[in-house]
N, C-alpha and C positions, 0 to 999 in steps of 0.2 A: 051201687047201692044208692048213691047220690041221685041217680036218674030214675029211681023207682024200678030198677031191674028191667028196663026197657033196652032194646037193642040199640046202641049207638054206633056210629060209624068208628073204625079202628083209629082214624086220625084223631077223632074227638077224645077217645079213651087215652091216646097217647099225650095229648094235649094237656088233659087233667093231671096225669102222672108227672109231666115235666114241670107244671106249675108248681105242684107240690114239693118237688125236689128243689127247684129253684127258690121256693120260700124259705127253706132251711139253710141256704147258702152253701150247700155241699156238705153240711155236718151229718146228714143222714146216711151217707156212704152206702148207698144202693144203686147198683146197676141193674137196668131192667131192659129185657128183650120184650116187646110187645108185638104179637102177631095175632092176625084174625082175618075174617072174611066178612065183607059187608056187601052192599048192592053194587059197588064199584069194582069188586074183585078182591083178591087176596092182597095183603099188606103185611110188611115187617118193619119194625122200627127198632133201631139201636139207641137207647136212652141212657144216659150216664148219670152219675150222681150229681153233677152240677147243673143239670137241667137241659144240656145240649142233647140233641137228638139228630139222627140221620135215617133216612130210609135206606134200606139195603136188601138185595136178593137173599144174602145169608151173612151172618154175623155170629160173633161169639164174644162174650164179656166174662169177667171174673178173673181170679188169680191164674187159672190155667188157660186163658184165652189164646195166648200165643202158640201153644202146642196144639189146641184144637183148630185154630184157623188154619195151620199148615195142612191139615187133613181136608178141610173144607175147600180150600183153594185149589188143590190138586185133584179133587174128584167131582166137584160141583159142576152142573151143567143145567141149561134151562129145560131140557127134555127129560129130566129124571123121573122115573116111576115112583109111586108111593112107597113101595117096598124098597127101592133103591136109596130113596131120600131118608127113610127111617134107618136103614143100615149105616148110611153116611153120617147121620146125626149121633147114633149110638157109637160109632167108632171114633168120632170127633171127641165126644165127652170122655170116652175110655182113655184116650191118649192124654187129655187134659188132666184127668185124675192120676195117671200114672206118673207124670212129671210134675206134680203139685201136692204138696203135703196138706194144703188147706181144703182140699176137695173131699167130697164124700166118697162112698164106695159103691153107689148104685145109680143107674141111668134111669131117670124119670122121662118118659116119651109122652108128649102131648101131640095128637094129631087133630088138626081143624080142617075140615073138608069144606068144598064149596056148597054142600047142601045144608051148611050150618050144624053139622053133627061134629061132636067132640068126643074123642077117645083118649083115655088115659091109660098108660102101660108103664109097668115098672119091671126092670130086668137087670140081672147082674152083667157087668161087662166081661168080655173075654179075658182070659188071663194073659195071653199074649197080645199086645197091642198091634194093630196093623201097621205094616212097614210102609215107608214112603215109596210112591210109584216112580217118581224121578230121583234117582240116586246122585249124588254129587261125586263127580269124578274130576279132581283136580290133578293135573300132570305136574311132575316136579320140574322146576325151572320156569314156571310161567309168571312168577313174580320177579321182577328185576331189582336187584340190590343197587341203589343209587350211591350210597356212600357208607363208610365204616369207620367209626371212631372207637379207639382203644383206650380205655381208662386204666391208669395204673392204680392198684390197690394199695393203700398205705396202712400198715397195722395199727390197731389203736393202742393208746398208751398202755404199757404193761404187757402187751402180747410179744411173743418171741419175734425178733426181727427175721425176715426171710431174705433169701438172696436177691441181689440186685438184678435188673433185666441184663446187665452185661456179663453176669456169671461171677461177680465178686461179692464180697461181703463187706458192707460198710455201714456207717452210722445211720440209723433210720429214725425219723423225727418220732418222739415219744419214748425213747429208751437210750439210756446211758449218757454219753457226752453230748450228743445231739440235743436231747432234751434240756440239758442243763444250758447249753448255749442259746437254744431258742427261748428258755424262760428269762435268761439275763437279757436278751436283747428286747424281749417284750416289756420287762420291768422298766417302769419310769425312772429317769436319771434323778438322782437324789440332789437336792438343791439346798444350799446352806440358808438358814433364816435371813432375811433382808436386814441389812444394818440400819441404824437411825438415820433419818433424813436430816439433812442440815439445811437450814434456811437462814436468810439474811434479815435482820430486823429492819424496822423503819429507820433506825438510827444509823444503819450501815454496819452493825455488829453482827456477829455470827451467834446462832444459838442451836439448841437441839430439841 
């Protein structure tokens, strides 16, 4: 709108957006993915709420971006067809919605082609989110235990005393005789009030 609705390079549009976000010092809290086609080709920018930006072949932002990024990283390639790219984007958004309560319930797909045509589609995601292509297989015993420390659990004051590690039953801190002995040990020793100081006067006599 500021440029009179004329076609501007994608980098120019991204620069205007990042300057606007930087001017608000991050208080706008809006993450933006800017993509488009100009005379130099197709471009995609990941612009965050503080004004920082990065060019990327694929990206995800928002509260469910971690789940969506896992799908994008496992299935993206440079030779994707338009149909495969649309399916990948929809699956990534669907996984992000399933693992995030703040996301919506519909996928809005925008297709920008090299002939400057734009197509907007809305569709509901699948009920079952796509599974990971590379499943994690962790074998038992692959993590080495370097050391082990066993801490004795002491019952809190007023709790029933449990058996000692040796099998016997003895006084436990916080109960019975042990608590009274510990309290007496921690109590400061009573000191009698100091006596009056005696001092010698100038004449050699004593006074109080």
